[in-house]
Steps between C-alpha positions, in 0.01 A plus 500: 500500500279285278310809387825669399617195306163470326508872413851464357393202291201693364726795417751278319222326307339830394840641400575189294163519324555870432839433342367213289202706381714801420763307310237290325297803399814673374589205278140458390474868413815484290368195314164672440663815367717294265239255371169693503588765236610229256182299559281806449692600187460153351126506573471850352614366164270195507181651361318166471547421868406856601173486304411160646581639844269795435214276387555270799463795739201635309326161510535474878388862540185434293416193712552698821286785368216252465542294815722698735850425634630152431800279555562456130856526379653496157818435309584640158677275252615544138196313365237653728436509872380284789224584748518299822265488796201296388328729247282304251632504142175653373544794735867545410419488128224758529705727726805475273293596197353802682844594631649487151222718361541757775878509464456566128263784596776664704424386857869452581434508876352149467857382437605605853432268793587555864601135559744483212839347575644830384401636842745262664773604258419865567522438876838333458632786288373771734635315803838447336538862395388640836707252700822557307451878494466523878786255542730713284394825667543375857801284421415237758305176539202558725125450520439842341561398135295185561207694647512768230510233227198318641300822544588616148388167355170505692422863414624521141470153343131545411584837346792372295331175390228661281768711331712194422191313377383791285827563320708182529332173595172535303396647167132594477532576127381156395445591135385201291553252784232228513393218731538170316402247766437435868616178661470349848832355612540224763523634856860521615613242756162330513394142438211260543174648627661843544575533130138402422335770714756782488493743210846526352663814365330651196738575215391769255673463164566822311628604162680830456441526126124458498528153346328196643607142565285271283519205740343710775193597295186308432325473164292805583814712543454558871791482739494175696555465873662161560420316824542145613139381480453551124155659552404792277309792648441826305647801680448812289740480210681216676414141572628271773618158394 
């Protein structure tokens, strides 16, 4: 008797979870299909952000070519891009300069990175399309659309992501873009001794027109890397301050 009751409870719980997941995924898929195209279209027309995104990817790729896989992550912004994960500013500056040179030389594949957030967006799009397609074809709520959506996302997201990066979310044609400064920012959500020993995000300032920012250059014309300790150390064409 107890076994039967327990089995019924398990069945009811599983059925409830299945319904919640199916309904939730349906609503989520509809939201993704409505919002994602607009987001991608807006990004497609923002050439500054796309170029910074390309240089961000290329910088991480150059670092990982030298030292192997890393946990570095980045974020493109209108005025440049951020590299997070503890990379020294000297390394980021040198890698960014090499990345920019290689992008100018036509190595557009440097602008593609497997860990880009575009992969998540691609997974959501693929899942939404597959899920809703199966749902419309079968005409019923079941585990089948859910399973097909998950499998499609796992199998196709890493195929779709490079395509989205190549043609929409990045622009490897950097033209006269220049690096105008590299700055260490305070670590997020850190204080006291943690902020003293943890390397904060490194912000790479860029200019799309080839111009430079006078306040970020020393008297010798070299781009300055700004840190918190005010020390100056020559690093190629850069110096750390």
